[in-house]
N, C-alpha and C positions, 0 to 999 in steps of 0.2 A: 504493500500500500504506500509506504514512504517513497519508494522508487517512482511509482506512478504520479505522485504529487511533487516530484523533484526535491524531496527532502533528503539531505545527505545523512546516512547512517553508516559509519565505518564498519567493515566486516573483515574477517580473515577466513573463518571456516565455512561461511555460507557460500553456496553456489547454486544457481537456479536449476541446474540439471541433476543435482544430488539431493539425497534426503537431508533433512535438517539435523544438525548435530548439536549446535548451541554450546560448544565447548570452549570457544576462544574468548567469550565474554566481552568482545569489543563492541558489540551492538547494544550494550545496555542503555535502556531508556527509563525515564521516570513516568510512572502511571499514577494518576491522582488516587489518593487513599491507599496506595500500596505501601507496605512498610519498608521496602527497599527496592533498588533498581531491578528491572527484569530484563530478560533476554528478548530482544525484539523479534528475532528470526523464528523463535519457537513459541511465540505467544499469539494465539488467535484473537482477532478483533471481536469486540463486543459492542453492543449498542450503547451509545453515550459514553464511550471510553475516552478519557482525556489523557493525552500522551504529551510529554515534554521531552524534546530531543536536544535542547540547548540550555537546560537549567544548570545551576552550579553543581548540583548533585551528579548529574550526568557527566559534566566536564571533569569533575574530580574522579569519577569512576573510570573514565577512559584514560586519564593520566596514570592511575594506579595500574591498570591492565598493561599499558605500554611500558611502564617502569619495570614490572615483573618480567615481561617478555625480553626486554633489553638487558636484564641481568645476565642471561646466559648467551645472548646473541653476540657473536664476535664482531669486532669493528673492522671488517675487511671489505667494506663497500667498494673501495677503489679497485679491487681485484676480483670482485664478484660479477659473474656474467648476468646476474639479475639486476645489477645496479642500473638505475635509471627507469626501470619498470617494475620496481619492487613495492608491493603493498605495504610492507613494514616501513619503508622509507617515506612513502606518501602519508601514511597515517601518523607517523612520528612527527613529521613536519607540521601537520595540520592540528593534531590533537594532544601532543605530549606536553609535559611541563619542562621548563628549563632547569629544574632542580634534579639532583641525583643524591639520594640519601644513603647510598651504599658506602659503608665505612671503608671497604677495601681499596677504594680509589683515592682516599684522602690521606695525606701525610700528617696533617695536623688539624683534625676536625675541631670546629668551634665548640666550646663548652656550652655556649648558650643554646645550641640546637642539639645537644647530645641525646635528648630523649627521642628525637625524630630520626636518628641515624641508626642504621643497622649494618651488620657485617655479613657479607655473603661472597663466597669464592665461586667463580664461574666454573661450571662443570664441563668436562670433556666427554664426547661421545665418539666412538669408533665409526668411521665411515663404512658403509655397506656396499657390497658388490651386487648390483642389480643388473649387470649385463654390460655390453659394449656401447649401448645407446645412452644410458643415464650415468651422469657423474654425480656422486653424492658427497655432500659436506654436511654431515648430520648435526654438527654443532649449531648450524643456522636454523634448524628445524624449530618451529613454534607449536608443533602438535595440533595443527588445525584438522588433521585427519582427512583432508581432501583426497590425498592419494589412496588412503585405505578404502574410503567409500567409493572412489572411482573404480578400483580394482574389483571390489565386491559387487557393485551395482551395475556398472557399465561393461567392464570386461568380463564379469561373471566368472572369475577364477579365484582360487585361494592363493593369495600371494602375500601382500603386506598386512601386517597387524600392528596394533598399538600394544607393546609389551610393557608390563610394569605399571606402577601407579605413582602419582605425585612426582617428586623430583627424580625418581628412577625411571620414569616413562620414556620410551623411545620407539621410533617406528622402525620395524625390521621384519625379516622373514623368520620363520620358526627354525629352519634347518639350513640357513645360508644358501637358499635357492635363488638363482637368478630369474629375472622375469623374461620369458620368451614369447609372451603374447604379442600379437600384431598391434595392439593398442597401448602397449606399455610406454612407448615414446611420448604419448599424450600426457604423461605425468609431469613432463617438463613444463608444459603450458599451464597445468592446473595448480602447480605449486605456487603459492603467493610470495614466497621468499626464495633465496638461492640454495635451498637444501637439495633440490633435485634440478639439475641443469643438464644441458645437452653436452655430451662428451665430445662430439665432433665440432661443436661451436666454440669450445673453451678457448679463451684468450685470442680469438680471431678478430673480434670487433666489439664495439660498445653499442648498446641500444641508443 
């Protein structure tokens, strides 16, 4: 509905051809009389529903989501083949805060804001071998599960799955199996960040 009214709601996991997952939390909106922000992509419309897409609560929620995503995302945009057409870049520029509360990047944090600062060390994830078509850099993955849903729903094969939960979650195959399906190359286009890129296009041009 928001798209039909030209109202911008940022998304990562949503795709019009795939089932709704609602796991990226980027599309949080405020609904009147609701106790907390709700996921826009997975919420059906009701009669006389009042929705706020630019309220201070929504703005803060989007900033928090992006802050958590960027904690693990590497700062390698200059060498990333997705650079220039990356949803994470676009949403960060449009909706993120200029502040970073992660203690690990500060040499001498201010004592005045000590209660708002936390410490988190960026995790590393081993790259996966998905075949000769797809180049993987899984530290860039934001767990939108677009690739998992595409393989299950469109390609209709058992390939990728989301393994683990919480901070240990990663996208992988169960037995290190490469993807040989004729549609597996489409994962490059459906990935919103640079986790899955074209192996043949790597370092040849910039978008």
